[in-house]
N, C-alpha and C positions, 0 to 999 in steps of 0.2 A: 620662275616665282622666289619672291623672294621672305621669307619669315622676320616676322615682325617682332623684336621683344622690349622690353620696359623702355620705355622715353624715347621710342621713334613715335608713328603714329597711334599705338595704342588700343583705338576701337578693332582691328581691325587683328587679325591673325598675320593674315600674309598681305603681299600685294599681287597682282598676278596686271602685269602690260603686254599683253600681245600683239597693243599697234608700236612699232616702233617709229622713232622719225621725231622730228622737232614741231612741238606743241606749237602750232599756230597762236595760241591765245596768251597774252602776253600779258599775265596778270602784274597789276601795280598797287603801290601805295594811291590813298586822296590826295598827297601832291606829285605822286605819276612815277615814283622808284619804279622800277621793273624786281621782283622778289622770287621770280619763279626758278628754284634747284634744278629741273628739268631743264630748259634752256638751256641754263647759267653748264652746262653739264658736256650736251651738244653741241653749244657751239665751242667750248673747252678745248673737245676735243675733236671737235670737223666731223662727226657719226652723221650719216645719212638724213638728209632732211627730208625726204621726200616720206608720209605713212605708206610701215609696207607689215603685214601678216608675219609673225613668230610661230610656225606649226607645231614645233617642236616644245615649244614651254609647257602642251596637254598632259606631255609625258611624265613631269613632274609634279601633276598633282596632286597634294595629299591623299594619303588615303582614312585622316581621320577626319569625323568632320568638322569642318573652319567656316569663320570667318575672311573670306577675300575679296578685298579691295580692289576691284580692274581696273586696268585702266588712269594711275594712279598720275600717272607720267604725260597721259595724252587726252585729248575733247575726244572721245568715242563718240557724240554727236555733234560735230562740227563739221562742216559741207565736204573737206579735205579727206573725210572716211569713206569711202566708197559701202553702196548698202551693203554690198555682199559679200565684205569683210565685218560687219555686224550682224548679219546674218551668221558668219562663220560661229560670231565668239559666244552669241543668243542658241546657239544651235547646240554648242556642249555645253554651256552653263544648264539647260536643261536636261543633259543626261548626268548631271553630278547633283540630283534633288538632294543628297546630304549632306551639302556644302550651305553653306548663306553668300550669295553674289554682292558684293555691296557697290553700289555705282553710283556718281558723285557729279553733277553735269553744273556748268555753266551757260550749259544753252537749253534749255527746258523746251523752248519754241518748236526744236529738230530733233524731237522726240517722236520718234517713227514707228511705235508700237505696243502695247501692253506686256508689262511685266511678266514673266514667269513667277510663280510662288513664290519662290527662293531668290529673291531679287528687293534690297532694299535699293529705292530709287530716292537718290535728293539732292537738293539744288543748295550751291553755295552763296550764302548772305552774304555778304561785308560792309555795306553801306548801305544809306539810303537808297540809292542808285538801283540797289540789286532788289531788292524789294520786288518788282516784277515777278521775280524766279520761282518765290513761292504761292504767285497768285499762279499761275501757268501751271505750277505742278499742282497745286489742290485741284484747278476747276478743269482741268481737261488730259489728264494724264495719269496710267489707272495702274497700282499698283499694292500691293498686299501690304507692302510697309513705308510709308514715304517719311521724310524724313529735311531736318534745313541745318548744313554745315555752317556754322556763324567762326568761321577762320579763314584768312587772320579779322578779330574783332575790331571793327575801325574806328567804327561810329554807336554812339547809344542812339539806338531805333527800337527800342523796344517802345514805346510811347507811339512810334509811327506804324508800325505796323498794320493792324487794325485798321488804321482811319488810312492808307496809301491803298491796301491791296483788301480792305472790305473781306479776310480772309479769319474764321475763326481759328486762331492758334493752338487750341486745346486736338484739332481735329488732327493733329499733327503726330506721329507717335512719337518720335523722338528728338531730341539738342541735340546739337556737338557743338562744345565753347573751344575754342583755342585762342591765342595771342601770333603775330609771327616772331620766327626765333628768324636769328642774324645779324635785325640790323638792331641791337639795344634794345630802349626802352622808349625811345622817342612814339615806336608807335602802338604802346600798351595798353588796350583796354581798362576803362577806371574797375574798381571793384565793386562802385553800385553799378556798374550794367550788367554786368555777369548776377549779379544776385538778387535784382530786379528777373534775369529769367528764370534763375532757380525758384524761387518763390514762385511765378506763377506758374508756372514747372509743377512744381506737390501740389499749388490747389488744384490743376487738373488732373495731376498722375500723369503726367509725361517723361518719360526717362531723361536723364541727361547723361551726358560725358564731359565728363572737367579734362578737357588734357592735359597731360604732366606739363607743360610750360606755362602754366597757371599758378604752380605754387608756388612763387615769389613775390605774386599777388596776391593767393587766398590761404598760401600753410599748405600742410601737406596732405592732409581729412579732403580729398576732391571727392564730390559724387562721380562718379563714372557706373550711371546705370545703362542696359539695354530692352530695348523693346522685345516684344515674346514672339 
């Protein structure tokens, strides 16, 4: 359980990674560059590759109600994760209703259960070819809070979201927007891409969280809202 301070993820209080192992989802930029920090760490230090559950993490669960990002370093719905491991995780999520557990996936097609009420369920959409994930989440899966994370925000996709997915974006409960860090400015989103989403969200009263890494693009006064 890692506490998240200012300048880190920002939209959670803690990260909780009960699945240890090298994530098989190799996230890439549009030009094919791998950027997953967790994979780099596992390869650098030669840590175990095959996923396993770390049972002891639950003993360090915070007592104060908190927002906890689950599996920030491993895709929880990847086929390599055994169902009983997910059962173990969700069982403990349900036993801690005072906390909000945030789950973000790139594989919504593999979601195998409705979410407990204290789970916010989101999908990553970084470029045009990812839009199907939002459609899959919206139409096929149950959660009290559904959100989209546009991080890293690689392409201008606002105008195409409705055309490709046929989903009303106003029906989502939260947007997160951020850029790729550690690779210079080559992959930075344009200011107008971000502003388009923010104007839309304001019109439909959808909360938006702009990550701190956007300050060099937008300035200091970032919108950082949360769903209720």
